[in-house]
Every structure is written in C-alpha cells, then in structure tokens.
C-alpha positions as CSV (number, residue, x, y, z in Angstrom):
1,M,122.4,57.1,134.0
2,N,119.1,55.7,132.7
3,P,119.5,55.0,129.0
4,Q,115.9,55.8,128.4
5,S,116.3,59.3,129.8
6,T,119.4,59.8,127.7
7,Q,117.5,58.8,124.6
8,S,114.6,61.2,125.5
9,Q,117.0,64.0,125.9
10,D,118.0,63.5,122.2
11,L,114.4,63.8,121.1
12,L,111.8,66.5,120.8
13,V,108.5,64.9,121.7
14,V,105.1,66.4,121.1
15,K,102.1,64.6,122.5
16,G,98.4,65.4,122.1
17,A,98.6,68.6,119.9
18,R,95.1,69.9,119.0
19,V,95.8,73.4,117.8
20,H,93.6,74.4,114.8
21,N,93.0,71.4,112.7
22,L,95.6,69.1,114.4
23,Q,93.9,65.9,115.5
24,N,95.6,64.9,118.8
25,V,99.0,64.7,117.1
26,T,101.8,62.8,118.7
27,V,105.3,63.0,117.1
28,E,108.9,62.5,118.0
29,M,111.9,64.0,116.1
30,P,115.6,64.1,116.8
31,R,117.2,67.2,118.3
32,N,120.3,68.9,116.8
33,S,119.0,67.9,113.4
34,L,117.4,69.5,110.3
35,V,113.7,68.5,110.5
36,V,111.4,69.3,107.6
37,F,107.6,69.5,108.0
38,T,106.0,68.9,104.6
39,G,102.5,68.2,103.3
40,L,99.6,69.8,101.5
41,S,98.9,73.5,102.0
42,G,96.4,73.8,104.9
43,S,97.3,70.3,106.3
44,G,98.5,71.7,109.6
45,K,102.3,72.1,109.2
46,S,102.5,75.7,110.5
47,S,100.0,74.9,113.2
48,L,102.4,72.2,114.6
49,A,105.6,74.1,113.9
50,F,104.7,77.7,114.9
51,D,101.5,77.6,116.8
52,T,102.4,74.6,119.0
53,I,106.2,74.0,119.2
54,F,107.4,77.6,118.9
55,A,104.5,79.1,120.9
56,E,105.2,76.7,123.8
57,G,108.9,77.5,123.7
58,Q,108.1,81.2,123.8
59,R,105.6,80.8,126.7
60,R,108.2,78.9,128.8
61,Y,110.8,81.6,128.2
62,V,108.4,84.3,129.2
63,E,107.4,82.4,132.4
64,S,111.0,82.1,133.4
65,L,111.3,85.9,133.6
66,S,110.5,87.9,136.7
67,A,107.0,89.2,137.3
68,Y,108.3,92.8,136.6
69,A,109.5,91.8,133.2
70,R,106.4,89.8,132.3
71,Q,104.2,92.8,132.7
72,F,105.8,94.4,129.7
73,L,105.6,91.3,127.5
74,G,102.0,90.4,128.1
75,Q,100.4,87.0,128.8
76,V,101.3,84.2,126.4
77,D,98.5,81.5,126.2
78,R,99.5,77.9,126.5
79,P,98.9,76.0,123.2
80,D,96.4,73.2,123.2
81,V,98.8,70.3,123.7
82,D,99.2,67.6,126.4
83,F,103.0,68.2,126.8
84,I,106.2,68.9,124.9
85,E,109.5,67.4,126.0
86,G,113.1,68.2,125.0
87,L,112.2,71.8,124.0
88,S,115.1,74.3,123.6
89,P,114.8,78.1,123.6
90,A,112.9,78.8,120.4
91,V,113.5,81.5,117.7
92,S,111.0,82.0,114.9
93,I,112.1,83.1,111.5
94,D,108.9,83.6,109.5
95,Q,107.8,85.7,106.6
96,K,105.5,88.0,108.6
97,S,108.2,89.8,110.7
98,T,109.4,92.3,108.1
99,N,110.1,95.7,109.7
100,R,108.0,98.4,107.9
101,N,109.8,101.3,109.6
102,P,111.0,103.7,106.8
103,R,114.2,104.2,108.6
104,S,115.0,100.5,108.7
105,T,117.3,99.2,105.9
106,V,119.2,96.0,105.0
107,G,122.3,97.6,106.6
108,T,120.6,98.5,109.9
109,I,118.8,95.0,110.2
110,T,122.1,93.1,109.7
111,E,124.1,95.7,111.8
112,I,126.5,96.1,108.9
113,H,125.7,99.8,108.8
114,D,126.8,100.2,112.4
115,Y,130.2,98.7,111.6
116,L,130.4,101.0,108.5
117,R,129.8,104.0,110.7
118,L,132.5,102.9,113.0
119,L,135.0,102.3,110.1
120,W,134.3,105.7,108.5
121,A,134.6,107.5,111.8
122,R,138.0,106.0,112.6
123,I,139.8,106.0,109.3
124,G,137.6,108.3,107.1
125,V,139.4,111.2,105.4
126,P,137.3,114.4,105.5
127,F,137.0,116.7,102.4
128,C,135.3,120.0,102.0
129,S,131.7,119.5,100.6
130,E,132.0,122.8,98.7
131,C,135.4,122.7,96.9
132,G,136.4,119.1,97.4
133,E,139.8,119.9,99.0
134,Q,141.0,117.7,101.8
135,I,140.3,119.0,105.3
136,V,143.5,119.9,107.3
137,K,144.5,121.0,110.8
138,Q,144.7,124.7,111.7
139,T,146.2,126.8,114.5
140,P,144.4,129.2,116.8
141,Q,146.0,132.1,115.0
142,Q,144.6,130.9,111.7
143,I,141.1,130.8,113.3
144,V,141.6,134.4,114.6
145,D,142.7,135.6,111.1
146,Q,139.5,134.2,109.6
147,I,137.3,135.9,112.2
148,L,139.0,139.3,111.7
149,E,138.1,139.1,108.0
150,Y,134.5,140.0,108.9
151,P,133.3,143.6,108.4
152,E,134.2,146.1,111.2
153,G,131.5,146.5,113.8
154,T,130.3,142.8,113.5
155,K,129.2,141.7,117.0
156,F,129.8,138.1,118.1
157,Q,130.2,135.8,121.1
158,V,133.0,133.2,121.5
159,L,131.4,130.0,122.7
160,A,132.9,126.8,124.0
161,E,130.5,123.9,123.5
162,L,130.6,121.6,126.6
163,V,127.4,119.5,126.2
164,D,126.1,118.3,122.8
165,Q,122.7,116.5,122.9
166,K,123.1,114.8,126.3
167,K,120.6,114.2,129.1
168,G,121.0,115.5,132.6
169,E,120.4,118.4,135.1
170,F,124.0,119.7,134.8
171,V,123.9,121.5,138.2
172,D,127.6,120.6,139.0
173,L,128.6,121.9,135.6
174,F,127.0,125.3,136.2
175,K,128.7,125.5,139.6
176,D,132.1,124.7,138.1
177,L,131.7,127.4,135.4
178,I,130.8,130.0,138.0
179,A,133.8,129.0,140.1
180,Q,136.0,129.5,137.0
181,G,134.7,133.1,136.6
182,Y,132.2,132.6,133.7
183,A,129.0,134.7,133.8
184,R,126.9,133.5,130.9
185,A,126.1,130.3,129.0
186,M,123.9,129.4,126.0
187,V,121.5,126.6,126.9
188,D,119.4,125.1,124.2
189,G,119.8,128.2,122.0
190,E,119.0,130.7,124.8
191,T,121.6,132.9,126.6
192,I,121.2,132.6,130.4
193,S,123.0,134.0,133.5
194,L,124.9,131.2,135.2
195,A,124.2,132.8,138.6
196,E,120.4,132.3,137.9
197,A,120.7,128.9,136.2
198,K,118.2,126.3,137.3
199,P,118.6,122.5,137.0
200,L,117.6,121.3,133.5
201,K,115.1,118.6,132.8
202,K,117.1,115.4,133.1
203,S,114.9,113.4,130.7
204,Y,115.6,115.8,127.8
205,K,118.7,116.2,125.6
206,H,120.4,119.5,126.0
207,D,123.1,121.7,124.3
208,I,125.3,123.8,126.6
209,A,128.0,126.3,125.5
210,V,129.7,128.7,127.9
211,V,130.2,132.3,126.7
212,V,134.0,132.9,126.8
213,D,133.9,136.5,125.5
214,R,131.7,139.0,123.7
215,L,133.4,141.2,121.1
216,A,133.0,143.4,118.1
217,I,135.3,143.5,115.1
218,K,137.6,146.6,115.4
219,S,141.2,147.4,115.4
220,G,143.3,146.4,118.4
221,I,141.2,143.3,119.5
222,S,143.6,140.7,118.0
223,G,145.4,139.9,121.3
224,R,142.2,139.6,123.3
225,L,140.5,137.5,120.6
226,T,143.5,135.2,120.4
227,D,143.3,134.6,124.2
228,S,139.6,134.0,124.1
229,I,139.9,131.5,121.1
230,E,142.7,129.6,122.9
231,T,140.6,129.4,126.1
232,A,137.5,128.2,124.2
233,L,139.6,125.6,122.3
234,K,141.0,124.3,125.6
235,L,137.5,124.1,127.2
236,A,135.8,122.4,124.3
237,G,138.5,120.0,123.2
238,G,139.8,121.8,120.1
239,K,136.5,123.3,119.0
240,V,135.1,126.8,119.1
241,T,131.8,128.4,118.0
242,I,131.4,132.0,116.9
243,D,127.8,133.2,117.5
244,F,127.1,136.4,115.4
245,V,124.6,138.4,117.5
246,D,123.0,140.4,114.7
247,K,122.6,137.5,112.2
248,K,119.9,134.8,112.0
249,G,119.5,131.4,110.4
250,A,122.4,129.3,109.0
251,D,124.7,132.3,109.0
252,A,124.2,133.1,112.7
253,K,126.9,130.6,113.8
254,R,130.3,129.4,112.5
255,N,132.2,126.5,113.8
256,F,136.0,126.2,113.9
257,S,138.2,123.3,114.9
258,E,141.9,122.8,115.4
259,Q,141.6,119.4,113.7
260,M,139.4,120.4,110.7
261,S,139.8,123.3,108.3
262,C,139.2,123.8,104.6
263,P,142.3,125.2,102.8
264,N,140.0,127.6,100.9
265,D,138.5,128.9,104.1
266,H,135.0,127.5,103.5
267,A,132.9,127.4,106.6
268,L,132.6,123.9,108.1
269,A,129.3,122.6,109.6
270,I,131.0,119.6,111.2
271,T,133.7,119.8,113.9
272,E,134.0,116.2,115.0
273,I,133.8,112.8,113.3
274,E,132.1,110.2,115.5
275,P,130.0,107.0,114.6
276,R,126.9,109.0,115.3
277,T,127.9,111.5,112.5
278,F,127.1,108.8,109.9
279,S,123.7,107.9,111.4
280,F,120.7,109.0,109.3
281,N,118.6,108.2,112.4
282,A,120.2,111.0,114.5
283,P,120.2,114.8,113.9
284,F,124.0,114.9,113.8
285,G,124.3,113.2,110.4
286,A,120.8,113.1,108.9
287,C,119.9,115.3,105.9
288,Q,118.1,118.3,107.2
289,E,115.6,118.4,104.3
290,C,114.3,114.8,104.6
291,S,115.3,114.1,108.2
292,G,117.3,111.1,107.1
293,L,114.4,109.3,105.2
294,G,116.0,109.9,101.8
295,T,112.6,110.6,100.3
296,K,110.1,113.4,100.3
297,M,106.4,113.6,99.4
298,A,106.0,115.8,96.4
299,V,102.9,116.7,94.3
300,D,102.9,114.7,91.0
301,A,101.5,116.6,88.0
302,D,100.4,113.3,86.4
303,L,98.1,112.6,89.3
304,V,96.7,116.2,89.3
305,I,95.7,116.3,85.6
306,G,92.9,114.1,84.4
307,D,91.8,113.5,80.8
308,V,94.1,115.7,78.7
309,E,91.4,116.1,76.1
310,A,89.2,117.9,78.6
311,S,89.5,121.7,79.2
312,V,90.1,123.5,82.4
313,L,86.5,124.4,82.6
314,D,85.5,120.8,82.1
315,G,87.5,119.8,85.1
316,V,90.9,118.6,83.9
317,I,92.4,119.9,87.1
318,L,91.1,117.1,89.5
319,P,91.7,118.6,92.9
320,W,90.0,121.9,91.8
321,S,87.0,120.2,90.2
322,T,83.7,118.7,91.3
323,Q,83.0,115.2,89.9
324,G,81.4,115.8,86.5
325,K,80.5,119.4,87.2
326,G,83.7,121.3,86.2
327,L,85.7,123.8,88.2
328,F,84.8,125.1,91.7
329,H,83.5,128.7,91.4
330,Y,86.4,130.1,93.5
331,F,89.1,128.6,91.3
332,S,87.1,129.4,88.1
333,R,87.2,133.1,88.9
334,M,90.9,133.0,89.8
335,L,91.8,131.1,86.5
336,Q,89.7,133.6,84.5
337,G,91.9,136.3,85.8
338,L,95.0,134.3,84.9
339,A,93.6,133.5,81.4
340,K,93.1,137.2,80.8
341,D,96.7,138.0,81.8
342,L,98.2,135.1,79.7
343,S,95.7,135.4,76.8
344,F,94.4,131.8,76.7
345,S,90.9,130.3,76.9
346,L,89.7,128.0,79.7
347,K,87.7,126.1,77.1
348,T,90.8,124.9,75.2
349,P,91.7,121.2,75.8
350,W,94.6,120.8,78.2
351,Q,96.8,119.1,75.6
352,D,96.4,122.0,73.2
353,L,97.4,124.7,75.7
354,P,101.0,126.1,75.3
355,E,103.6,124.7,77.6
356,E,104.2,128.0,79.3
357,V,100.5,128.3,80.1
358,Q,100.4,124.7,81.5
359,Y,103.5,125.6,83.6
360,A,101.9,128.8,84.9
361,I,98.7,126.9,86.0
362,L,100.6,124.1,87.7
363,H,103.5,126.0,89.3
364,G,102.0,129.5,89.7
365,N,102.8,132.8,88.2
366,D,105.2,135.6,89.4
367,F,102.6,138.3,89.1
368,D,99.2,139.0,90.7
369,V,95.9,138.1,89.0
370,Q,92.7,140.2,89.1
371,V,89.7,138.3,90.2
372,R,86.2,139.6,89.3
373,W,82.8,138.3,90.3
374,K,79.2,139.5,90.8
375,N,77.5,139.3,94.2
376,R,73.9,138.3,94.7
377,Y,72.8,141.9,94.0
378,G,74.4,141.9,90.6
379,R,77.2,144.3,91.6
380,E,80.6,143.5,90.1
381,L,83.4,143.2,92.7
382,R,87.1,142.7,92.1
383,Y,90.3,142.1,94.0
384,T,93.9,141.3,93.3
385,T,95.5,138.1,94.6
386,G,98.7,136.1,94.0
387,F,98.3,132.9,92.1
388,E,100.4,130.1,93.7
389,G,99.6,127.3,91.2
390,V,97.9,123.9,91.6
391,L,101.0,122.0,92.8
392,N,102.0,124.6,95.5
393,Y,98.3,124.8,96.6
394,I,98.1,121.0,97.1
395,E,101.4,120.8,99.0
396,R,100.4,123.7,101.3
397,K,97.0,122.1,102.0
398,Y,98.7,118.8,102.8
399,L,101.1,120.3,105.2
400,E,98.3,122.3,106.9
401,S,96.1,119.3,107.3
402,E,95.2,118.7,111.0
403,N,93.3,115.4,110.6
404,D,93.7,112.1,108.8
405,Y,90.8,112.7,106.5
406,S,92.2,115.9,105.1
407,R,95.7,114.5,104.9
408,G,94.5,111.4,103.1
409,K,92.5,113.6,100.7
410,W,95.5,115.6,99.5
411,A,98.0,112.6,99.8
412,G,96.3,111.1,96.8
413,F,98.0,113.7,94.6
414,L,101.5,113.2,96.2
415,R,104.2,110.7,95.3
416,E,107.3,109.7,97.1
417,I,110.4,111.0,95.3
418,P,114.2,111.0,96.2
419,C,115.1,113.9,98.5
420,P,116.4,116.7,96.2
421,A,119.0,117.8,98.8
422,C,120.8,114.5,99.5
423,E,119.5,112.6,96.4
424,G,118.3,109.7,98.5
425,A,121.7,109.3,100.4
426,R,119.9,110.3,103.7
427,L,123.0,112.1,105.1
428,R,124.3,115.7,105.1
429,P,126.7,116.9,102.3
430,E,129.6,117.4,104.8
431,V,129.1,113.8,106.1
432,L,129.1,112.4,102.5
433,A,132.4,114.2,101.9
434,I,134.1,111.9,104.4
435,K,135.6,109.1,102.4
436,V,137.5,105.8,102.8
437,A,139.4,104.8,99.6
438,D,137.8,107.8,97.9
439,T,134.3,106.4,98.6
440,S,131.6,107.8,100.8
441,I,129.6,105.6,103.2
442,A,126.4,106.2,101.1
443,A,128.2,105.0,97.9
444,V,129.1,101.8,99.6
445,A,125.6,101.3,100.9
446,A,124.2,101.9,97.4
447,M,126.4,99.0,96.0
448,S,124.9,95.6,95.5
449,L,126.1,93.1,98.2
450,G,128.2,91.4,95.5
451,D,130.0,94.6,94.6
452,C,130.3,95.5,98.3
453,V,132.2,92.2,99.0
454,E,134.5,93.0,96.1
455,F,135.1,96.6,97.4
456,F,136.2,95.4,100.9
457,A,138.2,92.5,99.4
458,K,140.3,95.0,97.3
459,L,140.4,97.7,100.0
460,K,144.1,98.7,100.6
461,L,144.9,100.7,103.7
462,G,148.1,102.1,105.3
463,K,149.7,100.3,108.2
464,R,148.2,102.6,110.8
465,D,144.7,102.5,109.3
466,E,144.9,98.7,108.7
467,K,145.7,98.1,112.4
468,I,142.8,100.4,113.5
469,A,140.2,98.9,111.1
470,A,141.3,95.2,111.3
471,Q,138.5,94.0,113.7
472,V,135.8,96.1,112.2
473,L,136.6,94.9,108.6
474,R,136.6,91.3,109.9
475,E,133.0,91.8,111.2
476,I,131.8,93.5,108.0
477,R,133.3,90.9,105.7
478,A,131.8,88.0,107.8
479,R,128.3,89.5,107.7
480,L,128.5,90.2,104.0
481,D,129.6,86.6,103.4
482,F,126.6,85.3,105.4
483,L,124.2,87.4,103.2
484,M,125.9,86.1,100.1
485,S,125.5,82.5,101.3
486,V,121.7,82.8,101.4
487,G,121.5,84.2,97.8
488,L,121.0,87.9,98.5
489,D,124.0,89.3,96.5
490,Y,121.7,91.4,94.4
491,L,120.4,93.5,97.4
492,S,122.0,96.7,98.6
493,L,122.6,97.9,102.1
494,E,120.5,101.0,101.6
495,R,117.4,98.9,100.4
496,A,114.4,99.8,102.6
497,A,113.2,96.9,104.8
498,G,109.6,97.6,103.9
499,S,110.4,96.8,100.2
500,L,111.7,93.3,100.9
501,S,109.7,90.2,100.1
502,G,108.8,87.8,102.8
503,G,111.5,85.3,101.6
504,E,114.2,88.0,101.4
505,A,113.4,89.3,104.9
506,Q,113.5,85.7,106.3
507,R,116.9,84.9,104.7
508,I,118.3,88.2,106.1
509,R,117.3,87.1,109.6
510,L,118.7,83.7,108.9
511,A,122.0,85.2,108.0
512,T,122.0,87.4,111.1
513,Q,121.3,84.3,113.3
514,I,124.3,82.5,111.8
515,G,126.5,85.6,112.6
516,S,125.3,85.5,116.2
517,G,126.8,82.1,116.7
518,L,124.2,80.8,119.1
519,T,124.1,77.1,120.0
520,G,121.4,74.9,121.6
521,V,118.6,76.9,120.0
522,L,115.4,75.6,118.3
523,Y,114.9,77.6,115.0
524,V,111.5,77.4,113.3
525,L,111.5,78.5,109.7
526,D,108.7,79.1,107.2
527,E,109.6,78.1,103.6
528,P,113.0,79.9,103.4
529,S,113.4,78.8,99.8
530,I,110.4,80.8,98.6
531,G,111.2,83.2,95.7
532,L,114.7,81.8,95.5
533,H,116.2,80.7,92.2
534,Q,117.4,77.1,92.0
535,R,120.9,78.3,91.4
536,D,121.0,79.8,95.0
537,N,119.0,77.0,96.6
538,R,122.1,74.9,97.3
539,R,123.7,77.8,99.1
540,L,120.6,78.2,101.3
541,I,120.7,74.5,102.2
542,D,124.4,74.8,103.1
543,T,123.5,77.7,105.4
544,L,120.9,75.6,107.1
545,I,123.4,72.8,107.6
546,K,125.9,75.2,109.0
547,L,123.3,76.4,111.5
548,R,122.6,72.8,112.5
549,E,126.3,72.0,112.9
550,L,126.6,74.8,115.4
551,G,124.5,72.6,117.7
552,N,121.0,73.8,116.9
553,T,117.7,72.1,116.0
554,L,116.0,73.3,112.9
555,V,112.3,72.8,112.2
556,V,111.6,73.9,108.6
557,V,108.2,74.1,107.0
558,E,109.1,73.5,103.3
559,H,107.8,72.1,100.0
560,D,111.2,72.3,98.2
561,E,112.4,68.8,97.0
562,D,116.1,69.5,97.5
563,T,115.6,70.7,101.1
564,I,113.5,67.6,101.9
565,K,116.2,65.3,100.4
566,T,118.9,67.0,102.6
567,S,117.0,66.8,105.8
568,D,117.8,64.4,108.6
569,W,114.1,63.8,109.4
570,V,110.9,64.4,107.5
571,V,107.4,64.8,109.1
572,D,104.6,64.6,106.5
573,I,101.3,66.0,107.7
574,G,98.1,65.3,105.9
575,P,96.7,63.3,104.2
576,G,94.5,66.2,103.0
577,A,93.9,69.9,104.0
578,G,91.7,71.4,106.6
579,I,89.4,68.9,108.4
580,N,90.9,66.2,106.1
581,G,94.4,66.8,107.4
582,G,96.0,67.4,110.8
583,R,97.5,63.9,111.2
584,V,101.1,62.7,111.0
585,V,101.2,60.5,107.8
586,H,105.0,59.9,108.1
587,S,107.7,60.7,110.6
588,G,111.1,59.3,109.6
589,T,114.0,59.6,107.2
590,Y,113.7,60.6,103.5
591,K,114.2,57.0,102.3
592,Q,111.4,55.8,104.6
593,L,109.2,58.6,103.1
594,L,109.7,57.3,99.6
595,A,108.6,53.9,100.7
596,N,105.5,55.2,102.5
597,K,102.5,54.5,100.2
598,D,100.1,56.5,102.5
599,S,102.0,59.7,101.9
600,I,101.0,61.8,98.9
601,T,104.4,63.6,99.2
602,G,106.1,60.3,99.1
603,D,104.1,59.2,96.1
604,Y,105.2,62.1,94.0
605,L,108.8,62.2,95.2
606,S,109.3,58.5,94.4
607,G,107.6,58.7,91.0
608,R,104.6,56.6,91.8
609,K,102.5,59.6,90.9
610,S,103.2,62.5,88.6
611,I,101.5,65.5,86.9
612,A,101.5,65.1,83.2
613,L,102.4,68.1,81.0
614,P,99.5,69.3,78.8
615,K,99.9,68.2,75.2
616,K,98.4,71.4,73.9
617,R,98.7,74.9,75.3
618,R,96.2,77.7,74.9
619,P,97.2,80.1,72.1
620,I,98.4,83.6,73.2
621,D,96.0,86.4,72.2
622,P,98.1,89.4,71.2
623,K,95.2,91.7,72.0
624,R,95.2,90.6,75.6
625,V,98.7,91.5,76.7
626,I,99.8,93.3,79.8
627,S,102.6,95.8,79.1
628,V,105.0,97.3,81.7
629,V,106.9,100.3,80.5
630,G,109.8,102.0,82.2
631,A,109.7,100.2,85.6
632,K,112.4,101.7,87.9
633,A,111.3,100.4,91.4
634,N,114.1,99.2,93.7
635,N,116.8,97.6,91.5
636,L,114.9,97.6,88.2
637,K,116.8,99.5,85.4
638,N,114.0,101.2,83.3
639,L,112.5,97.8,82.5
640,T,110.0,97.5,79.6
641,V,108.3,94.1,79.1
C-alpha cells in the first residue's frame, strides 16, 4: 500500500476555502482527534467549520441519496472550496437548532420520556384518581351488579370496542361481524347498520365498537345482561363499554374492565395501560383541558388595569378605553348601569374602589344591568343585559378572533399560566394515578436530573418487576448519566425545549450523540462550554474525549482555555476579524501554538501578553440599581435580587 495514501487517509484536508471572509485557506488536521478552531470573533472560525467542512459533508450525503429522496431535502449548494479530502459523514451540533415546539421537552429530546412511558406501562400500579384506592380485578358478575344499580328504565347499549384510533377501511371487519350475527356498530360516535356499512377513509383514525345488546334496566334482565357482558368482554379483550342512550356528555358512557376496577365502585375512564397512555402528545393520555401543553392562556388583571390612580371614566380599563380619551361609549353606558346597582362612582380612582366592586367589574356580576342612553332625537332608551366582566369579555373575544390582527390585539392582555386541571403535569388525572414506587411519571419528570438519578438508583422492585424492567432501567440510567456528564444536573425532564439556552440545547444533543454510540462520524460543535460553570467544564471535556475515543473526529469552535489545552490539534484563524482575518495563523499542537509569536491567541495563552486589571473601579450609584422581585421562571425559587 502507498504510505502517502495511508497518511492522507488519516488527515482531513481542506484546500482553497473562500467562504465568506476566508482567504483561500488550506489546512490539514488529523482525523479521529479533538480539533479546536480558535481565534478572534469574526475571524472566520465558523465559516471554515460549519459553512465549509460541515456544509460539504452534508452535500455529499444528500447527493448519495436517490433522486426521489433528494426532492424532499432540497438542493444543497457546494461551498466555495477547491476540494476537501478525508471527510466523514458530518453531524452539526450548534446553538441554533433548539426545538421551539411547545410539546418538546428535555425528556422527549433525549428519548428518556419514551423509556419512562414504557416502564410505567409495564410495572406501574394503577390507583383510583378519586379515592386513591388501588385498582383491582373484577368478575363479569361484579360488572353486572354495578350496571343494575342504575334507576329502573335506564336505556343502554352494551358495546365491545374493537378498534381504537387506528387507520384503515375495515371492510373485512364489518363482514366478520355480520357473519357472527351482529346488526349494528358504533363508528366514530355514530350508530350504523352493518348491512349498510361502507368502507371507511383509510387515511383517518377510527373508533369502532360493535353493539352486542340493547337493554333497559328492569327486573328479570340479569341473565341476559350477564351473557351480553361476557360476550363483549370476550370480543374486546376484557373490556366493555356501556352507552347510556338518554344521557349526554361525560356521563353518556361508562367503561368497565376485568383487569381494572375501583374497590369503591368509582367509574374508571381508563381501561388499558399502554405506553401511549402516558404520552401528552396523544389524546389517550393528554389532559383534556390543555391538550397536553400543561399551560393555558388566561387574562391577567395586571395587564388589563392601567394607572391605578385613574378612574374608570379616565380609562383605567385599558381594553375598554381609547388612548387618552376615556371609556368607549358602549362600555361607559354599561358600567353606569353597574355603578347604579352597586352604588359606586365611575369617577373614583381604581385603587379607592372597594374590592367587591373591582371584582364585579373584572369578573362580571350575577345579575343583569340596566343600560340607558339617549338617541339622536333626545329620546331616552333603555334595555337590560348581562354583565360578563372585563376578563371574560377579553377571553371571549380572543377565542372568537378569526385573524392574526384581532388575535394579537387581545393576546396582549393574556398570560401563560399552568393548566388548572392538571397543574402543569400535561396528563389526565387517571394517568397520574398510575405509580411506580408510589411516584407518578409526572413527579419523576418534575425532578431535577440529579434527583432523578438518585430516584432510579434507590428504586427497589420485586423479582418479577425487576426482570421486566431491567433493560428499560438500564437505558434510562445510561441516558441520565450522559446528561449529568455534560453538567445539566439542574434541568428537569419536563423543562420545555423552547426555554433552554443555546449552550444547554447543544449539550443535550451532545449527550444524545454519545448515547447513540456512532463511530467514524465528524462532529462539528459551536462553543459547547458557553454558559457552563468552570466546575462542570472538566466533565464536558471528558465527554468530548469519550466521543473521540469512540472513533470520531471532533471539530470544536471554542475560546475556552481548558478545551484548547486538552485538544489534540489547534487551528488558530486570524490574525484579525472580518477582512483582516480569514487566514490560518497556526495549525498544530497546543505547545506549538504557545511558541507561535504570530498568533494573538498564543501570545495571551503563553503570557507574552495580558490584560491588566483596572486599579480603580467606578463607584456604584445606589440610585441607579436594577431590582428583580419574585422571579419564578423555570427553576427560579421566588428570587429577589
């Protein structure tokens, strides 16, 4: 074998790079090494790392795909470079790729939440969400006894659920049901005749339940009801649904299961425990109030009320007032009627109004108000109308908005608050009542990662559960350890991805890549140490070394001294920024960098140059101080500083 070709295979060679301010750059660096790109801000580090090396790696990958696949990815332009040799498949881990989807959390990004769902589905112990008693098995006769407790004359259908949110036409299913002697089925909430059933739209998800029997509560139906319940349980795998014909809403249906029953006979809304049950991104487990977001938009009284020293007539109610001209006439007449009923003056400053009057104006009043006004002919007219209150009015107008302008206008008075139904847990109450070691899945997601590691380290299970959960627990613990190794022990799994800083999001992706165990990959990172305390910097560097030892090449754009010292190869780009940069000042080891007198970075690292501390600091003016009172965002605990 040619020794020169063997040597070139161990090098990543870039020749003639001219992207942005790069001035025909040619550089060689070793593969399977930790390579740090350093230099002044704006010198061209990211242009070489991301816009040249990574961009060419991505372009080559896209070109290797079929023409059919390329049409979905779009065209990737070739960077302005003569050629690049020794390039591996490239993965970019930058600070711009944070997912802003409100449904995306630390747990979903790292896939830890997927393993938690699997763990709770397999070894979770269900409890009743109403009384807290443990859910137990029940016999068909016990189900019959509960149904017979309803008042005499209650009409109902016995349903066996066969399809739950699945796609397909289900033509063969309808034929099988007809052959078994069934006449009716409930499809997507509507009762149909099986003889007239048409193929369903196969691109939509459907619910199908066969009508086993139609009955009314009366004496002498116990035998027939028992047969019907046993048939439905057999058809639906241990589940049966009772559809009360004359009822509507949440009381119209009641689910029973042989495997799940409350000892105090409370109705259960959940009949099976599957991984999807614990997903807040699916209707099976998501809180019905907030649809799994954990938050709701609610009108904030502090945003509605302006200067509290102003009166209602002067325009203290911002959404009902014109700028500098007081109340709109329509609301003025309505509030005059309310003022007459509650005996207060619209000229009184807001802060001087009694609390019950302020509450009535903001939240509405239980009784009607009489509105009076004069038309253009001077005739007095009056009518009676209900007063809904300022907050309810704004919420109604926001929900009724049909365009972005109107929605944006009313959104200025709304604030995001935790969902009052699930208190930010995102899941239904009956899902939160399923526990492992007396802990719900939401409680574990709310823990800091450090507490989460401790929880799983101390988790004690029975022999059967331990055997079932062994592999899942191994994956969970490994992923948590990766996150801990990059200094993210203070985050929680429920933390929204959109609230993460660029450095945090980058380190999460870095931990995920270590967990994937890929080898022979070129990773390009953008200042992974940004925002990281020096205490955790060593752990981050160890993580980068671990990724390198898997057989990968790391190109890291970095200013951190410890990272530069640890690197196998340093490329210093400069000497200045913009048009004064774009050249390779140094390409070699850290020791060679210290000896390079042309490198500004080398000058400061070696001590040849330094920035002197000022001998005198400016005095602090106590009158010019910024105060933060009661900060509670993310993990802040009512901070005042």
